[in-house]
N, C-alpha and C positions, 0 to 999 in steps of 0.2 A: 245315335246308334241305334239298331233296333235289334233286341234280343232274338235269337233265332230259337227255332223247336230242335230239342237235340234229339228228339225220339228217332228221327230218321239218320241221322249222323251216327247215332249211339249204336245202332246195328252192326255196324264194321267193327265198333270197338270190343275190347275184351274187359269185363267185370272181374276185378282181382279179389272180391270176396265169396265166399261160399254162403250158400244158403243159410247154413247153422251160424255163420260168423255175422251176417247181415241181422238176422232175427235177435241175436244176442245183443248188438249194440242197439237195435231198435227198442229192445224192451229197456234197456238202460238211458237210453236217449230222454225219454219223459221225464225220468227222475232227476237226471244231469241239468236239464233245462231248469227243472224246478229250484234245484240248488243254485243255480247261477242268477236266476232272479231273486230269490230271497236271500241269499247270502254273499254273493259276490257284486252285483251291479251295486248295492248300497255303498260299498267301499269305494267305488270308484267315483261315484258322486262326491262321497267326503273327499276324496284325494285330489278332485278336480278342483276344490273349493281352496285347497292349502298348497297349490303348486307354486313353484319357485320360477322366477323369470327365467332362470338360466339352464332348467334341468328337466322340466317337466315331472314326473313321477320318480322321485329320489325315496329310498326308502329310509334310510337313517339318518339323522343328524346327532352329533356329539351329544352324550348324555340323555337320550331319549330311547323309548322303546320303538319297537316296530309296530308300524300303524297300517293305517288303509292303503298309504303308498307303496307298501311292500307287494301287494297282492297284484299280481300281474295277467293271470289268465288262468282256465279252467277247461278241461278237456275230458276224454274218455280215454284212459290208458289201463294198465296192469298194474294190480295190487302187489305192493311190495311190502315185504314182511322182513325185518333184519337186513335190509339192503338186497334181498334176492325176491324177484318175481314170482308170483305164485301161478302164473297162467290165467287166473281170473280178472276179470273186468272190475275197474274202481274208477270213482271220480278223483280227478288229478288235477290238484290246485298247484300253480307255478307262483312262485314268489321270488323277489328280487334277493331274498336272504332267507337262509333257514336258521332259526334259533331255539334254544331252550324256552319252553313256557314261561318263564319270569322274566325275558326278554321280548316278549309280545303282548301288547295290549290286550287285557281280557275281552272285549270285544271282538279283537280281531283273531282269537284263537279259533282254528278250525275243529270241527266235530269229528271223532273216529269215525262215525258212520252217519249216513243220511238216509233216512227211510229204508235201512236196512242194508245199504250199498256202502262198502268201504270208501274212506277218503283217505287219499294220499296227498302228502305235502312235498313238493319236489323244488329245490333251489335252482331258479334258470340264469341268475343275474339280470341285468338292466336290460329291458328288450327296445329296440329301435330299430329304425328304418336302415338299411345296411348301403348308405352311401356315404363315400368316402374320399379322402385326398391321399392317394399314394400314387406313384409314377407307374404308369403302365405305357408301353409303346404302340406306336401306330402300325396296323396292319392293312397292305394291300397286296395281296386281294384280302379283305376283312371275312373275319371269320364269326361265326357263332361263339358266345363264350367270351368275349373279350370287350374291352373299354368302349363305352357309348354313353351319350347324355345331351340333354336339351342343352342349349348353349349358356342357360344362366344356371345350371347347377354343377357340382364337381364331377360325379362320374357313377356310373353303373355299369351293368352287363347287359350285353344284346343276346336274349335268350334264345329266338329261333326265328326261322320265317316261317309265315302262315298265311292262307289264303281264305278270302271271304267270298261271297257270290258277285262281288262287284271288283275286287281286286286280286289279281293272280300271285303277286308277292308282296307282302307286306312284314314289317320286323315288329316282333312282340317282345315286350318289356313291360315294366312299371311305369304307373302314374308318375309316381316322383322320380323316376329318373328320364321320361320323354316328356312327360307335361308338366314338370315341376311343381308337382303337389297342386294341381288345380290353377296355377298361375300362367300357364301358357297359353299360347292361341293356336288354333290349327294352321297348318303353314309355317309354324316356326323352324328355323333351322336344328338339325339333329347333327351332332359331331362325332366322328370317330377319329382318333379318341375323344374322351371328354375332356373338359376343360382342366381339369385336376391332374390330367396326364398330358398336359400341354397342347390339346385342341383348340384349334383356330378357326374362326367361322371363315375366314378368307380362304384357307387352304385345305380344312378336314371336314367339309361339309360332305355329310353321307346321305340325309334325306331330309324329309320335312315331316312335323307331326300330322298323322292322318285322323286319329281319332283317340279318344280315352274316355273312361268312366271316371266320372268325377267323384272324389272322396268327400262323404258327409263329415264335417269337422263340427257340426252343431249338436252333436248327441245321439245321431241315429245310426244303426247299424250298418255296416260295409261288407260285402262279401269280396269285393275283387280292388285291389291297387294294380292297375294294368293300362296299358296304352299301346298303341299301333302307330308305326312311322313307314312313309312311304320313300323305298329307295329314288333318289334323284340321278342316279347311275345306273348304269346297265349291271342287273343283278347276277348274269353269270360270270362276269370277271371278278365283281366285288365280293359278293358271297360265295359264288363257286356252287358247290353241290350241298350247302347247308349242313355239313359235318360238323359235330360238335369235336373240338380237340380231344384225344386222349380217350374218347367215348365212341366214336363214329356218328353214322348217319342216323336220325331219328326214325322209329320204324312204328309210325302209327300213335295211338295213345290208348291208356286204359282209366277206367273211373273206379271209384269206390276202392282205394287201396287201403288195405287193413293195418292193424298194427304189426310190427315186424317186417313189413316190406321191405326189402333191401333195395335202397335207392342211391343214386351218384347224380354228380353236377359238373360243370366246368364255368368257374366263374373269374371274373377278372383279377380277383385279389387272391384269392387261395387256390385257383387252378382246379385241378381234377380231385375230388373227395368223394368219399363213400360213407353211408350212414343207414340208420333203418327209422321207419315210422314209428315215434313211440306213443302217440296218442292222436284221436280224431276227432273231428266235431269239435274243436276248440276253439273258444272265444276269448280274444286278448284286447288290451288296450295297448298301442304302439306309440312310442314316442316319434313326432315326426316334424322334432325341433321346434321352432319358432309358428310352426304351423298348428300344431296342438296335437291331442293324443286321442284319436279318434278309436272307435270299436269295431273290430273285425270280427266275423263268426264264420263256421264251418272251416276252420284250418287245419292242415297237419302240421303236427309238432315233430321234428325230425333231430335225432342223437346222432353224433358223429361214431363211425365205426373204426375200430383201429387199425392201421395205425394212427389215424387221422384224429389229431388232438380237437379239433373244430370242424364243423360240417362247412360253416360260412363265415365271412366277415365284412365289415364294410366295404361296399363297393361290390359285391356279389348279388346285389338286388338285381332281379331279372333274371337272373341264371334259369334255366329250364332244367326241372329235375326228372331223371329217367329212372325205370327200373333196370334189371341188370339184362333185360332184353331189348334195351333202349326204345321202350315204349314211353312216350311223355306222360308224366303224373302230376306234376304240378307245377307252379311259377313261384320261385323264390322271392320274398319280398321284405322279410325283416329277421331279426334273431338277437340273441345273446352270446356269451362267451361257452354257452352250455347247449343252448338250443336254437334250431332254426327254424322259423315259422314259414309255411308255404300255402299257397292255394290251389285248391283242386284244379286239373287243366280243363276238366268239363263245366267246372264253373266259370272260370276265363272263357271258354268258347262260348259259351251261351249268351254271356253278357257283352261280349264284343262282336259277336257274330261270326264268328270263326267256323269255317267248315273243314278246313285241313290242316294239320302241322306238316310241313314240308321237310 
């Protein structure tokens, strides 16, 4: 695939950050990147050497203190004091568990500040790709937001329709949903519903794998977990208008969403949920099960909004996240019980060569 020049595409999009908000984040970003390099990356190297065959990064073993495996990610969030947000920016460290200092190894304790910037520690739980095995129905006509997957995986979510300079209708979801975490070949069968939902290659083929951005499992940084499929049946009767259930039709896209942006999604497992962006420019290690624990950068961290106890669960990977004006904001790909991780839609579009969200 050939990345596209987003400058022309972005002329028709809306930037959700004010000039003041962008300047504030940019001012902190240099310090956050320094903190990530000096304080966080070293833990992931240590944790990788201690991986267990069945669990990837697991923070706590019986009788042990919390160590390097407990550090999940870091981003730019809001300073929290006494459980209340102050409205000021801070470096936010996400951990699988949060405990008293005596339960944490001395060299894994986070400083209260770094280069004058406050440091938060937030418990996020175990972070992994959201591919799961729970029953979901077959839909004809097929809708955005429901079960889909490569024939070799369980199931994820059909995000939306999109177009490139060469193709007028393609299906967007994650690499680990459509390309089986790099193990698929272009042209492979894509099923709806996915195998976990009784999808069968003989009767449920919806399309074929068209393209994907390989995930670097060797230690390099990743920006996207994304792939495209080409429908092998007529798009009009199968995907119809491209509406997302309980949300409606996608109305373009927007870049640079800020903290506090209200968002929503419809996914194969949890359906319609709402949340808010809690942090931006986040870097996380993600458990891809037997494939490894690659590093992803430039992420949004999303927290659920009441009355939803969680924004996403396993099987929601690939869901398109939109704002309250139905503008595409991000592509969901991972999470925990407390937080969801998403890739900014403009990053996905640039790397996959997407020119329009349909």
